[in-house]
C-alpha positions as CSV (number, residue, x, y, z in Angstrom):
1,X,35.4,-27.9,-43.6
2,X,35.8,-24.1,-42.3
3,X,35.7,-23.0,-38.7
4,X,32.7,-20.9,-39.2
5,X,30.6,-23.8,-40.8
6,X,31.8,-26.2,-38.0
7,X,30.7,-23.7,-35.2
8,X,27.1,-23.2,-37.3
9,X,26.3,-26.8,-37.4
10,X,27.9,-27.5,-33.8
11,X,25.5,-24.9,-32.5
12,X,22.6,-26.0,-34.5
13,X,22.6,-29.2,-33.2
14,X,23.5,-28.7,-29.8
15,X,20.5,-25.9,-29.5
16,X,18.3,-28.5,-30.9
17,X,19.6,-31.5,-28.3
18,X,19.9,-29.1,-25.2
19,X,16.5,-27.9,-26.0
20,X,15.0,-31.3,-25.6
21,X,12.7,-32.8,-22.7
22,X,15.6,-35.2,-22.1
23,X,18.4,-32.7,-21.7
24,X,16.2,-30.8,-19.1
25,X,15.4,-34.6,-17.3
26,X,19.4,-35.4,-17.5
27,X,19.9,-31.9,-15.9
28,X,17.6,-32.6,-13.2
29,X,19.2,-35.9,-12.7
30,X,22.5,-34.2,-12.5
31,X,21.7,-32.0,-10.2
32,X,19.9,-34.8,-7.8
33,X,23.0,-36.7,-8.0
34,X,24.7,-33.9,-6.9
35,X,22.6,-33.0,-3.8
36,X,22.7,-36.6,-2.8
37,X,26.8,-36.8,-2.8
38,X,26.3,-34.1,-0.4
39,X,26.5,-36.0,3.1
40,X,29.4,-37.8,1.5
41,X,31.6,-34.7,1.2
42,X,30.0,-32.9,4.3
43,X,28.6,-30.2,2.2
44,X,32.2,-28.9,1.2
45,X,33.2,-25.6,-0.4
46,X,34.8,-27.9,-2.6
47,X,31.5,-29.6,-2.9
48,X,29.5,-26.6,-3.5
49,X,32.4,-25.4,-5.9
50,X,31.6,-28.4,-8.4
51,X,28.2,-27.1,-8.9
52,X,28.9,-23.5,-9.3
53,X,32.0,-24.0,-11.6
54,X,29.9,-26.6,-13.8
55,X,26.9,-24.5,-14.1
56,X,28.8,-21.7,-14.8
57,X,31.0,-22.9,-17.7
58,X,27.8,-24.6,-19.1
59,X,26.0,-21.3,-19.1
60,X,28.7,-19.2,-20.4
61,X,29.0,-21.6,-23.6
62,X,25.4,-21.9,-24.0
63,X,25.2,-17.9,-24.2
64,X,27.3,-18.1,-27.6
65,X,25.4,-21.1,-29.0
66,X,21.9,-19.5,-28.3
67,X,22.9,-16.3,-29.6
68,X,24.3,-18.2,-32.9
69,X,21.2,-19.9,-33.5
70,X,18.8,-16.5,-32.5
71,X,21.1,-14.9,-35.1
72,X,20.5,-17.3,-37.8
73,X,16.7,-17.4,-37.2
74,X,16.2,-13.9,-37.0
75,X,18.5,-13.1,-40.3
76,X,16.6,-15.9,-42.0
77,X,12.9,-14.5,-40.8
78,X,14.0,-11.3,-42.0
79,X,15.1,-12.6,-45.1
80,X,11.7,-14.4,-45.9
81,X,9.8,-11.5,-45.0
82,X,11.8,-9.0,-47.3
83,X,10.6,-11.9,-50.0
84,X,7.1,-11.7,-49.2
85,X,7.1,-8.0,-49.2
86,X,9.0,-7.9,-52.8
87,X,6.2,-10.3,-54.0
88,X,3.5,-8.4,-53.2
89,X,2.6,-5.7,-55.7
90,X,0.8,-3.2,-53.3
91,X,3.8,-3.8,-50.8
92,X,6.0,-0.9,-50.4
93,X,9.9,-2.3,-51.2
94,X,11.0,0.3,-49.2
95,X,10.3,-1.9,-46.0
96,X,12.8,-4.1,-47.1
97,X,15.7,-4.1,-44.7
98,X,13.8,-2.1,-41.9
99,X,16.3,-3.4,-39.6
100,X,18.9,-1.3,-40.9
101,X,16.8,1.6,-40.4
102,X,17.7,4.3,-37.4
103,X,15.5,4.3,-34.3
104,X,14.0,7.5,-35.7
105,X,12.9,6.4,-39.1
106,X,11.5,2.9,-37.2
107,X,9.5,5.2,-34.7
108,X,8.2,7.7,-37.9
109,X,7.4,4.5,-39.9
110,X,5.4,3.1,-36.6
111,X,3.5,6.3,-36.4
112,X,2.7,6.3,-40.3
113,X,1.3,2.7,-39.5
114,X,-0.6,4.0,-36.3
115,X,-2.1,6.6,-38.7
116,X,-2.9,4.1,-41.2
117,X,-4.6,2.2,-38.7
118,X,-6.9,4.9,-37.3
119,X,-8.0,5.8,-40.8
120,X,-9.1,2.5,-42.0
């Protein structure tokens, strides 16, 4: 299995698992356990460093997993929309791949749709 495919599968499964109710409950329990250990470690700098480092590393890694999932979802959504546009006889096929247009072209198109809405 290629590294890219492995990461795609890993990111998909991880995003689903981490986004679940149970993951949130586990995270809360871990924080409560960390808080409960505070008195045993006299709320030391090392005790605080453990939670800071752990949360920083997890957040850093999750950014890539979430971004991968969002990129895939966005790409799939664009392909579905492109297919719907292509399948409609009245639709303008030039609307396919709008995400590739410049900001100026998108602004012009948005104004065109506003004008169509006002005129209808």
